[in-house]
C-alpha positions in Angstrom: 8.9 2.8 16.2 9.0 1.9 12.6 10.0 4.3 9.7 8.5 3.6 6.3 10.1 4.7 2.9 8.0 4.4 -0.2 9.0 4.3 -3.9 7.8 3.5 -7.4 5.2 6.1 -8.1 5.0 7.8 -11.4 3.0 8.6 -14.4 1.6 5.8 -16.6 -1.1 5.5 -19.2 -4.3 3.5 -18.8 -3.8 -0.1 -19.0 -0.2 0.1 -17.8 1.5 -1.1 -14.7 3.4 0.1 -11.7 5.1 -1.6 -8.8 5.3 0.3 -5.4 7.6 -0.6 -2.7 7.8 0.2 1.0 10.8 -0.4 3.0 10.4 -0.6 6.8 13.3 0.1 9.3 13.7 0.6 13.0 11.6 -1.5 15.3 10.3 -4.0 12.8 10.4 -7.3 14.5 6.8 -6.9 16.0 5.1 -5.6 12.8 1.8 -7.5 12.6 0.6 -6.1 9.2 1.5 -3.7 6.5 -0.9 -2.1 3.9 -1.5 0.4 1.3 -4.1 3.3 1.2 -4.7 5.9 -1.3 -6.1 9.4 -1.3 -7.4 11.3 -4.4 -8.0 15.0 -4.3 -10.9 16.1 -2.1 -11.5 12.5 -1.1 -10.9 10.6 2.1 -8.0 8.3 2.4 -9.3 4.7 1.4 -8.1 1.1 1.8 -6.4 -0.6 -1.0 -4.7 -3.7 0.3 -3.0 -5.2 3.4 -0.9 -8.2 4.2 -0.3 -9.9 7.6 3.4 -10.1 8.3 3.6 -13.6 9.6 1.3 -15.7 7.6 0.9 -13.5 4.5 -2.7 -13.3 4.3 -3.8 -10.8 1.9 -6.8 -8.4 1.7 -8.0 -6.2 -1.1 -10.5 -3.5 -1.8 -13.1 -4.6 -4.4 -12.0 -1.9 -6.7 -8.6 -3.4 -7.1 -9.2 -7.1 -6.8 -7.8 -9.0 -9.9 -5.6 -5.9 -10.8 -3.4 -5.4 -7.8 -1.3 -7.7 -5.9 0.4 -7.2 -2.5 3.3 -9.2 -1.2 6.1 -8.9 1.3 9.7 -9.9 1.5 10.3 -10.7 5.1 14.2 -10.7 4.7 14.2 -7.3 3.2 11.4 -6.0 5.4 9.6 -4.7 2.4 6.2 -4.7 1.2 5.2 -4.3 -2.5 2.1 -3.4 -4.5 2.1 -4.6 -8.1 -0.5 -2.6 -9.9 -1.8 -3.8 -13.4 -4.3 -2.6 -15.7 -4.3 0.7 -14.2 -7.3 3.1 -14.6 -7.5 6.8 -14.4 -9.6 6.5 -11.2 -6.6 4.9 -9.6 -4.9 8.2 -9.8 -4.0 9.2 -6.1 -1.2 9.5 -3.6 -0.5 6.0 -2.2 0.5 5.6 1.3 2.2 2.7 3.0 1.1 1.9 6.6 2.2 -0.5 9.3 0.7 -1.7 12.6 1.8 -3.8 15.6 -1.5 -5.3 16.3 -4.6 -7.2 14.7 -7.9 -5.6 14.0 -9.9 -4.1 11.3 -7.5 -3.1 8.4 -9.9 -1.1 6.5 -10.0 2.1 8.3 -7.0 4.5 7.9 -7.2 5.8 11.5 -6.6 2.3 12.7 -3.0 2.4 11.3 -0.5 4.3 13.5 2.5 4.4 11.2 2.7 5.8 7.6 5.1 6.6 4.9 5.4 9.9 3.0 3.2 8.8 0.2 4.0 8.5 -3.5 2.2 10.0 -6.4 0.4 7.6 -8.9 -1.1 9.3 -11.9 -2.9 7.4 -14.6 -3.6 9.2 -17.9 -6.4 8.4 -20.2 
């Protein structure tokens, strides 16, 4: 079993930047991929980005392409989400996920392990 601890959320003005981090501990050697989802009030949890652990292949939602960058530090067992040019519509709770198998990364219910979430608020 893997445990995920997130950090880096906060309040930022539109156009600003934040960097989220998610540190994995426990059973980490078999992690296949890690990713980020977000959930705004009254909305379903939606895919933001993912990265395969071995090859570092990246995936992005269309809404964040060109603005967000996902990366991982294999030695630190940590995944990052660099968020630039933030918009008010990016406001949400951001959750880090991990999985031990391949498949579709775009559905939140296909990810078995989650962090506690971190609030990102973008003011206009």
